[in-house]
BALUMKE-362188 format. One line per 3 residues: number of its first residue (from 1); their letters; for each residue x, y, z of C-alpha. Coordinates in pm, 1 decimal, decimal comma. Layout:
<pts>
NUM) a) X/Y/Z ~ ...
</pts>
This chain:
<pts>
1) mns) 0,0/0,0/0,0 ~ 110,3/356,7/-54,2 ~ 74,9/650,2/184,2
4) lng) -261,4/763,3/45,7 ~ -482,3/606,0/314,0 ~ -469,4/250,7/181,9
7) vmv) -533,1/345,1/-179,0 ~ -388,9/138,7/-461,2 ~ -330,4/344,9/-773,6
10) vgl) -291,3/144,2/-1093,4 ~ -139,3/330,5/-1386,8 ~ -279,0/259,2/-1732,8
13) tgq) -70,5/394,3/-2016,9 ~ 51,6/315,5/-2366,7 ~ 99,3/471,3/-2706,0
16) tga) -159,9/684,9/-2879,4 ~ -398,9/471,7/-3079,2 ~ -325,9/157,0/-2880,0
19) gks) -680,3/146,7/-2741,5 ~ -645,3/219,5/-2370,5 ~ -1009,3/323,3/-2343,9
22) tvs) -1116,9/-36,7/-2412,0 ~ -910,8/-159,1/-2117,2 ~ -1021,4/129,5/-1896,6
25) kif) -1388,4/41,8/-1946,8 ~ -1330,4/-315,3/-1827,4 ~ -1154,3/-193,6/-1512,4
28) asn) -1437,9/51,7/-1445,4 ~ -1696,4/-225,1/-1481,4 ~ -1490,2/-437,4/-1240,5
31) gfa) -1511,5/-185,0/-957,3 ~ -1217,3/48,1/-1018,7 ~ -1262,7/423,6/-988,0
34) vin) -1113,3/578,3/-1302,1 ~ -923,6/905,2/-1330,1 ~ -883,0/1007,5/-1693,6
37) adn) -568,3/1218,4/-1726,3 ~ -678,3/1348,9/-2068,6 ~ -985,5/1502,2/-1906,1
40) var) -768,5/1646,4/-1630,7 ~ -532,9/1793,2/-1891,0 ~ -826,8/1968,0/-2055,3
43) qvv) -951,6/2105,9/-1726,7 ~ -619,5/2262,4/-1625,6 ~ -600,9/2465,6/-1948,2
46) ekg) -955,0/2598,8/-1936,2 ~ -1016,7/2964,1/-2016,1 ~ -876,7/3190,9/-1746,4
49) skc) -658,2/2925,2/-1585,8 ~ -305,6/2992,9/-1464,6 ~ -176,7/2707,2/-1677,6
52) lee) -326,5/2854,3/-1995,5 ~ -173,0/3189,2/-1908,9 ~ 171,7/3028,8/-1887,7
55) isd) 118,3/2851,6/-2220,9 ~ 20,5/3180,1/-2384,2 ~ 322,5/3356,8/-2236,2
58) ffg) 558,2/3106,3/-2397,8 ~ 385,9/3012,4/-2724,2 ~ 218,0/3344,8/-2799,3
61) ndv) -136,9/3448,8/-2880,6 ~ -148,3/3226,4/-3189,5 ~ -240,7/2933,6/-2964,1
64) ins) -530,2/3124,3/-2806,2 ~ -871,0/3154,7/-2973,8 ~ -1053,0/3486,2/-2992,7
67) dgt) -1279,2/3377,1/-2707,6 ~ -980,8/3317,0/-2480,3 ~ -981,5/2936,6/-2502,9
70) lnr) -688,6/2720,9/-2608,4 ~ -647,8/2662,7/-2982,4 ~ -552,2/2296,8/-2959,9
73) ksl) -484,6/2248,4/-3330,2 ~ -242,4/2539,9/-3344,7 ~ -60,7/2423,0/-3034,3
76) aai) -43,5/2063,6/-3159,0 ~ 101,5/2177,7/-3492,0 ~ 380,7/2352,4/-3303,2
79) vfs) 472,9/2094,9/-3041,3 ~ 447,4/1782,1/-3254,2 ~ 689,2/1935,4/-3503,3
82) dks) 947,9/2041,9/-3245,7 ~ 1048,8/1807,3/-2963,9 ~ 1198,5/2085,4/-2752,6
85) kle) 872,8/2279,7/-2761,6 ~ 678,3/1967,8/-2667,6 ~ 909,7/1929,2/-2369,0
88) tln) 846,6/2291,3/-2274,4 ~ 471,1/2241,7/-2295,4 ~ 502,2/1935,1/-2073,6
91) tit) 710,9/2128,9/-1823,6 ~ 434,4/2388,7/-1801,5 ~ 135,9/2156,6/-1782,2
94) ypy) 251,6/1852,0/-1586,6 ~ 267,8/2017,8/-1241,1 ~ -93,6/2134,7/-1279,4
97) ita) -205,9/1795,1/-1407,2 ~ -27,5/1606,6/-1129,1 ~ -172,6/1831,6/-858,5
100) sil) -523,4/1779,3/-996,0 ~ -476,2/1401,1/-1017,2 ~ -359,0/1383,0/-656,2
103) ksi) -661,7/1586,5/-552,7 ~ -887,2/1339,7/-734,8 ~ -713,9/1042,9/-570,5
106) rlh) -773,1/1191,2/-226,7 ~ -1135,8/1258,9/-314,9 ~ -1190,1/896,9/-420,8
109) ssr) -1016,4/780,0/-104,4 ~ -1246,0/993,9/109,9 ~ -1539,1/811,8/-52,4
112) nek) -1378,9/477,6/37,9 ~ -1297,0/412,9/-329,4 ~ -956,7/260,5/-272,3
115) lil) -886,5/89,3/-604,8 ~ -811,4/359,2/-860,2 ~ -713,3/331,0/-1225,0
118) lda) -517,4/629,2/-1353,0 ~ -563,8/634,9/-1730,6 ~ -270,0/850,7/-1842,6
121) ptl) -108,2/845,1/-2187,7 ~ 193,4/1038,1/-2054,9 ~ 218,1/851,7/-1725,3
124) fes) 597,3/819,0/-1739,0 ~ 671,8/1157,9/-1892,4 ~ 472,0/1336,6/-1621,7
127) rad) 629,3/1122,0/-1345,6 ~ 281,3/1019,1/-1236,1 ~ 413,9/662,6/-1226,8
130) dfc) 580,6/764,1/-899,2 ~ 251,6/720,2/-712,2 ~ 136,5/408,9/-897,9
133) eii) 191,6/67,1/-740,9 ~ 115,9/-127,6/-1056,7 ~ 156,3/-16,1/-1417,9
136) isv) -23,9/-157,0/-1720,7 ~ 74,4/-61,2/-2073,7 ~ -144,4/-112,5/-2379,6
139) lad) 39,6/-163,5/-2708,1 ~ -66,8/-219,5/-3067,9 ~ 100,0/-256,5/-3405,8
142) pei) 205,0/78,0/-3563,0 ~ -12,4/33,9/-3871,8 ~ -321,0/-26,3/-3659,8
145) rek) -242,4/266,0/-3432,3 ~ -198,2/500,3/-3728,7 ~ -537,7/406,1/-3872,6
148) rii) -705,2/454,4/-3535,5 ~ -546,9/797,7/-3482,5 ~ -646,1/919,0/-3828,8
151) lrd) -1004,1/802,8/-3775,5 ~ -1029,6/927,3/-3415,9 ~ -865,5/1268,4/-3452,6
154) glt) -925,9/1347,5/-3819,2 ~ -552,9/1377,1/-3889,5 ~ -349,3/1318,3/-4201,6
157) aeq) -111,1/1022,5/-4212,9 ~ 181,8/1262,8/-4170,4 ~ 27,3/1424,8/-3863,9
160) akk) -49,0/1085,4/-3713,5 ~ 309,9/970,8/-3763,4 ~ 443,5/1285,4/-3594,2
163) rmn) 234,3/1213,2/-3286,7 ~ 342,1/851,0/-3283,3 ~ 709,1/942,4/-3322,1
166) sql) 689,0/1184,3/-3029,4 ~ 614,8/899,6/-2788,5 ~ 812,1/632,9/-2607,1
169) ddv) 876,1/309,3/-2797,4 ~ 754,0/-44,5/-2731,1 ~ 1072,4/-149,4/-2553,6
172) ffe) 1037,2/127,1/-2295,8 ~ 681,1/25,6/-2209,9 ~ 771,9/-342,7/-2200,4
175) ths) 1058,6/-283,0/-1956,7 ~ 875,4/-37,4/-1729,9 ~ 539,0/-210,9/-1688,1
178) dyi) 401,4/-487,3/-1468,8 ~ 148,3/-595,1/-1731,1 ~ 138,5/-555,2/-2109,6
181) ihn) -190,7/-584,4/-2298,6 ~ -176,1/-602,7/-2677,9 ~ -479,8/-456,2/-2851,2
184) ngd) -467,4/-525,0/-3224,0 ~ -840,4/-543,9/-3276,8 ~ -972,1/-866,3/-3121,8
187) let) -1212,5/-701,6/-2877,5 ~ -1323,0/-1023,3/-2707,4 ~ -963,1/-1122,4/-2634,8
190) vng) -867,5/-778,1/-2505,1 ~ -1175,5/-762,9/-2281,4 ~ -1097,8/-1107,4/-2143,0
193) isk) -734,7/-1025,4/-2069,4 ~ -832,5/-692,3/-1912,8 ~ -1083,6/-864,8/-1683,8
196) evs) -823,8/-1123,4/-1586,2 ~ -564,3/-856,2/-1504,1 ~ -813,1/-645,2/-1308,9
199) dki) -919,6/-950,9/-1107,0 ~ -555,1/-1030,9/-1030,1 ~ -488,3/-676,0/-911,5
202) kei) -795,7/-685,7/-687,6 ~ -663,8/-1008,5/-534,1 ~ -327,3/-843,7/-466,9
205) yla) -497,2/-542,6/-310,1 ~ -721,0/-751,9/-86,4 ~ -429,0/-970,2/23,7
208) nss) -223,8/-661,6/115,3 ~ -519,8/-506,0/292,5 ~ -569,2/-821,2/499,8
211) cdg) -203,0/-818,9/599,0 ~ -238,8/-455,1/704,1 ~ -544,7/-538,3/911,6
214) qsv) -773,8/-319,2/702,0 ~ -1140,4/-386,0/639,4 ~ -1206,5/-339,9/268,3
217) vi) -1534,6/-340,4/80,5 ~ -1520,7/-369,5/-300,7
</pts>
């Protein structure tokens, strides 16, 4: 157990287009509270936020819409074409994202929701893996991921490749994860594996809780 009042945080990550949402849904249906880091990342850059102000200060008004909201397409065009600028963006946003995630974890804990899945595509880059006890990575073949990204985000093949190339490779995920789930399109297989992994993690949590003398209801 970690220091967050008996909470077990499970990190779910992987490359863009790998299909993490499929795995996340199975964990949610199996009793895990889910924190979606993408949603958190959107919240911290809302109009009028301190984070958005810092982004504007560095990248200029071109990344801000006339209504004061973030122009995501303009920002993406900049950072996915320049690794150093992507790193700068991450340096600005990650502290806000991490603080919000920790707040959400404490909120779930206060509701006695002790098994938490943190769905975070940049889990390692943001150092959010530091407060995860177990890490699951979802991987898929590059060709499949590219098709999914193009369909999901309405990107060109070139834009999709830039996003893919900006991320960590398979070897990194394989060597830094407790579980690897491959999602190349067989939904029934992926759902089955996800349920099996989530059941195993629940068993580990309950065993640890029993050793700690805690009473746990799931």
